[in-house]
LUMVO-89771 format. One record per residue (C-alpha): x, y, z; residue in three letters; residue number from 1. Coordinates in pm, 1 decimal. Layout:
# residues N
       east      north         up   residu   num
          X          Y          Z      ALA   NUM
...
# end
This chain:
# residues 234
       east      north         up   residu   num
        0.0        0.0        0.0      MET     1
      146.8      335.9     -105.1      ASP     2
      124.3      658.3       94.0      GLN     3
     -170.5      800.7     -101.1      SER     4
     -377.6      487.7      -43.4      GLN     5
     -284.4      488.0      324.5      LEU     6
     -389.1      852.0      352.5      GLU     7
     -715.9      768.2      175.9      GLN     8
     -794.6      496.8      431.8      CYS     9
     -701.8      728.4      718.8      LYS    10
     -928.6     1008.1      596.2      GLN    11
    -1212.3      763.6      547.6      GLU    12
    -1165.9      634.7      902.9      LEU    13
    -1159.9      987.0     1047.4      LEU    14
    -1468.3     1088.1      850.3      SER    15
    -1656.0      777.4      958.2      ARG    16
    -1555.6      829.2     1321.7      ARG    17
    -1686.4     1185.7     1316.2      GLU    18
    -2024.5     1066.7     1190.5      VAL    19
    -2046.1      786.8     1446.6      LEU    20
    -1945.4     1007.3     1740.2      VAL    21
    -2228.1     1250.2     1663.2      LYS    22
    -2456.3      952.1     1617.7      HIS    23
    -2372.8      807.9     1958.7      VAL    24
    -2375.0     1138.9     2143.2      GLU    25
    -2726.4     1212.7     2020.3      ASP    26
    -2818.9      848.6     2086.6      HIS    27
    -3090.5      858.6     1820.9      PHE    28
    -3266.3     1136.6     2010.4      GLY    29
    -3295.9      912.0     2315.1      GLN    30
    -3154.1     1155.8     2566.4      SER    31
    -3475.0     1084.9     2756.7      LEU    32
    -3409.5      753.7     2924.9      GLU    33
    -3763.5      653.5     3017.8      HIS    34
    -3991.3      517.9     2747.8      SER    35
    -4276.8      743.3     2861.8      LYS    36
    -4062.6     1048.1     2791.6      GLU    37
    -3928.8      925.1     2459.2      SER    38
    -4278.2      843.5     2327.4      THR    39
    -4456.4     1141.6     2490.7      SER    40
    -4710.6      904.3     2642.9      GLU    41
    -4838.8      965.6     2993.8      LEU    42
    -4995.4      621.2     3022.3      SER    43
    -5008.4      297.5     2826.0      ASN    44
    -5344.7      181.5     2958.5      TYR    45
    -5546.1      322.8     2667.4      ASP    46
    -5299.7      221.8     2396.4      ASN    47
    -5344.8      -73.3     2166.0      HIS    48
    -5096.2     -353.3     2248.1      PRO    49
    -4973.8     -343.3     1889.4      GLY    50
    -4878.5       25.0     1918.6      ASP    51
    -4691.7      -36.4     2242.0      THR    52
    -4509.8     -332.9     2087.6      ALA    53
    -4407.4     -121.2     1788.4      THR    54
    -4264.8      150.1     2012.9      GLU    55
    -4076.4     -111.5     2214.8      LEU    56
    -3934.9     -273.1     1901.2      PHE    57
    -3816.5       59.9     1759.9      GLU    58
    -3652.1      152.5     2089.4      ARG    59
    -3474.1     -183.9     2113.4      GLU    60
    -3362.2     -151.8     1750.4      LYS    61
    -3217.3      193.2     1818.9      ASP    62
    -3029.5       59.9     2120.6      ASN    63
    -2887.3     -226.2     1913.5      ALA    64
    -2776.3       14.7     1639.1      LEU    65
    -2619.5      236.0     1903.7      ASN    66
    -2415.8      -55.2     2042.5      GLU    67
    -2308.1     -141.3     1688.0      HIS    68
    -2191.8      218.2     1634.2      ALA    69
    -1993.5      214.3     1959.0      GLU    70
    -1818.3     -106.5     1853.8      GLN    71
    -1737.4       42.6     1512.8      GLU    72
    -1579.4      345.5     1683.4      ILE    73
    -1355.3      110.0     1880.9      LYS    74
    -1253.0      -67.6     1558.8      ASP    75
    -1171.3      267.6     1397.5      ILE    76
     -954.3      366.9     1693.8      GLN    77
     -759.0       41.2     1665.5      ILE    78
     -712.5       96.5     1291.2      ALA    79
     -586.3      453.7     1345.3      LEU    80
     -340.3      330.6     1606.7      GLN    81
     -217.7       66.9     1360.3      ALA    82
     -157.1      340.9     1102.6      ILE    83
       48.1      539.1     1353.1      GLU    84
      254.1      229.2     1436.4      LYS    85
      307.5      144.3     1069.0      GLY    86
      143.1     -199.2     1089.4      VAL    87
     -191.4     -106.2      934.7      TYR    88
     -159.1     -338.1      633.8      ASP    89
      -33.6     -637.4      831.4      HIS    90
     -256.7     -919.2      956.6      CYS    91
     -256.7     -928.0     1335.5      GLU    92
     -294.6    -1305.1     1324.3      GLN    93
      -20.2    -1418.1     1086.2      CYS    94
      164.0    -1096.1     1001.3      GLY    95
      102.5    -1132.2      627.3      ALA    96
       32.3     -826.7      414.5      THR    97
     -336.7     -745.5      379.6      ILE    98
     -432.3     -673.6       14.7      PRO    99
     -490.9     -306.3      -59.6      THR   100
     -829.1     -382.2     -213.0      GLU   101
     -946.4     -535.4      114.6      ARG   102
     -830.4     -235.3      318.4      LEU   103
     -998.2       10.1       81.8      LEU   104
    -1322.4     -188.4       99.0      ALA   105
    -1307.1     -233.6      477.4      MET   106
    -1068.3       16.7      640.4      PRO   107
    -1129.7     -123.5      989.6      THR   108
    -1014.9     -475.9      908.4      THR   109
     -718.8     -610.0     1103.9      ARG   110
     -683.4     -952.7      944.8      ARG   111
     -629.4    -1103.9      605.0      CYS   112
     -908.7    -1293.0      435.2      ILE   113
     -767.2    -1628.5      548.8      GLN   114
     -794.0    -1529.7      915.5      HIS   115
    -1104.0    -1313.4      896.4      ALA   116
    -1350.9    -1371.6     1175.4      GLU   117
    -1651.1    -1576.0     1071.6      LEU   118
    -1961.9    -1484.3     1267.6      HIS   119
    -2254.1    -1714.6     1201.2      ILE   120
    -2480.3    -1694.5     1500.7      THR   121
    -2750.8    -1950.2     1551.6      ARG   122
    -2857.6    -1818.9     1887.8      ALA   123
    -3220.3    -1721.9     1928.4      ARG   124
    -3375.9    -1485.5     2184.8      PRO   125
    -3430.8    -1653.2     2519.3      VAL   126
    -3793.9    -1540.6     2509.9      GLU   127
    -3864.3    -1790.3     2232.5      GLU   128
    -3825.8    -2072.3     2483.4      ASP   129
    -4163.2    -1978.9     2630.7      VAL   130
    -4321.5    -1753.3     2368.2      ILE   131
    -4442.2    -1881.0     2032.9      HIS   132
    -4597.7    -1715.1     1732.7      ALA   133
    -4918.9    -1912.9     1768.4      SER   134
    -5138.1    -1939.9     2073.6      ILE   135
    -5197.4    -2304.5     1987.7      ASN   136
    -4824.6    -2373.4     2021.1      ASP   137
    -4836.1    -2238.8     2374.9      MET   138
    -5103.6    -2482.5     2485.8      GLU   139
    -5000.1    -2759.2     2718.4      SER   140
    -5007.7    -3111.1     2581.2      GLU   141
    -5307.2    -3230.8     2777.1      ILE   142
    -5630.1    -3403.8     2691.1      ASP   143
    -5933.4    -3199.1     2594.0      GLU   144
    -6119.3    -3329.4     2898.4      GLU   145
    -5852.7    -3178.7     3123.5      GLU   146
    -5815.8    -2848.5     2938.4      SER   147
    -6031.2    -2641.9     3176.9      THR   148
    -5738.7    -2422.7     3276.1      ILE   149
    -5650.0    -2056.3     3246.2      PHE   150
    -5452.8    -2086.7     2923.7      ASP   151
    -5302.1    -1845.5     2673.0      ALA   152
    -5637.4    -1776.7     2507.1      GLU   153
    -5790.8    -1681.1     2840.7      ASP   154
    -5497.5    -1449.9     2907.8      SER   155
    -5553.8    -1271.8     2577.8      TRP   156
    -5927.5    -1236.5     2641.8      GLN   157
    -5860.4    -1086.1     2984.2      SER   158
    -5629.1     -825.1     2834.2      VAL   159
    -5852.1     -760.7     2531.9      GLU   160
    -6133.4     -643.8     2759.1      LYS   161
    -5938.1     -326.0     2830.1      TYR   162
    -5937.2     -222.6     2465.7      GLY   163
    -5839.7     -321.5     2115.7      SER   164
    -5869.8     -190.5     1762.5      SER   165
    -6179.9     -402.8     1695.9      ASP   166
    -6503.6     -220.2     1627.5      GLY   167
    -6865.6     -307.0     1541.9      PRO   168
    -6768.0     -388.6     1183.5      SER   169
    -6544.0     -669.8     1308.0      ASP   170
    -6831.2     -864.6     1465.6      PHE   171
    -7132.8    -1036.3     1313.7      TYR   172
    -7340.1     -960.0     1624.6      ASP   173
    -7428.0     -592.6     1576.2      THR   174
    -7614.6     -580.8     1906.6      GLU   175
    -7294.2     -601.7     2103.1      LYS   176
    -7227.6     -326.1     2353.4      ASP   177
    -6897.6     -139.1     2325.6      TYR   178
    -6798.1     -295.0     2657.5      ASP   179
    -6830.7     -635.4     2491.1      ASP   180
    -6623.1     -560.1     2182.2      MET   181
    -6403.5     -865.5     2214.9      PHE   182
    -6435.2    -1217.9     2085.1      PHE   183
    -6620.9    -1469.8     2301.3      ASN   184
    -6756.3    -1187.1     2516.1      SER   185
    -7068.5    -1398.5     2571.9      ASP   186
    -6860.1    -1677.3     2721.4      GLU   187
    -6959.5    -1776.6     3072.8      LEU   188
    -6724.6    -1638.1     3336.5      ILE   189
    -6727.8    -1790.6     3682.7      GLY   190
    -6976.5    -2061.7     3587.8      SER   191
    -6992.5    -2372.4     3374.8      VAL   192
    -7363.7    -2403.9     3293.6      GLU   193
    -7607.4    -2125.6     3210.7      GLU   194
    -7818.6    -2218.6     3510.4      LEU   195
    -7534.3    -2121.4     3740.1      GLU   196
    -7551.7    -1770.2     3598.5      GLY   197
    -7901.9    -1731.0     3741.6      PHE   198
    -7776.9    -1756.7     4097.4      LEU   199
    -7783.9    -1443.3     4307.5      LEU   200
    -7441.3    -1499.4     4461.5      ALA   201
    -7101.7    -1550.8     4307.3      ASP   202
    -6852.3    -1823.0     4392.5      ILE   203
    -6743.6    -1628.4     4700.0      ASN   204
    -7100.1    -1594.3     4829.1      GLY   205
    -7124.3    -1224.0     4742.0      LYS   206
    -7471.1    -1098.7     4644.5      PHE   207
    -7476.7     -998.5     4278.0      ILE   208
    -7847.6     -922.2     4232.1      GLY   209
    -8091.2    -1039.7     3969.9      VAL   210
    -7936.9    -1037.9     3625.4      ASN   211
    -8098.3    -1013.4     3282.7      GLU   212
    -8066.6    -1386.2     3220.6      LYS   213
    -8259.0    -1456.3     3537.2      HIS   214
    -8532.3    -1214.4     3436.9      GLU   215
    -8562.5    -1373.1     3090.6      ARG   216
    -8572.7    -1712.6     3258.6      TYR   217
    -8857.9    -1603.5     3485.6      GLU   218
    -9047.7    -1456.0     3189.6      ASP   219
    -9008.5    -1786.1     3007.3      TYR   220
    -9148.1    -1975.9     3305.8      LEU   221
    -9443.7    -1738.1     3335.1      ASP   222
    -9525.1    -1757.5     2964.2      GLU   223
    -9528.1    -2136.2     2974.8      ASN   224
    -9700.8    -2151.3     3312.7      ASP   225
    -9438.0    -2370.2     3472.3      ILE   226
    -9256.5    -2336.4     3799.9      GLY   227
    -8919.8    -2469.7     3691.1      SER   228
    -8765.3    -2644.3     3394.4      ILE   229
    -8602.7    -2885.6     3638.3      LEU   230
    -8926.0    -3023.0     3774.5      TYR   231
    -9250.4    -3137.4     3612.9      THR   232
    -9469.4    -3013.9     3896.0      GLU   233
    -9619.6    -2667.4     3869.9      ARG   234
# end
């Protein structure tokens, strides 16, 4: 490598370092450490889970890019020190001369192509050990008769009650109330059979009053002049 080519690599390294230093100092505009401050949100309760996930992903991506920039600055510093020592075009592994074309293409390289680091990562995020793309994949391998548990679907339904992007146009039942704008909102909660929903106390013995189902049930009995659907006597 002649002096002009060496100077070209040095200027490219200095120019790249200047860009990266400004990049890291600004930290992608993340001088505000807390996510609430960086997103200008006072609360996440009324936000759709998808919006919150997008903001989290973008913030994590920015942090990863910031770490990458910091590592590149370190590589540039090492390359500049090698230029000062006069060993810039020598492989740190075997001492052989690094081709000029390789240095011009990658000024931060410290090794020849034969000893270049090969990074092929097969590691996956630790979260994938317990989180899957499909709810069905998260289900326990149990028989259907024993599946009366609080599973992943129940977890989603519990969270979906607090709000989602679904509206009346997403449901075939147009009589739904806005408080019931979630799938399986008519599913029995706290009871197995419909008859249990007519009771005036919950599972803890707390009085819950007469509900609409009970009133419709009583109207049905009165219309058919029967005392109870459980007994034949009037």
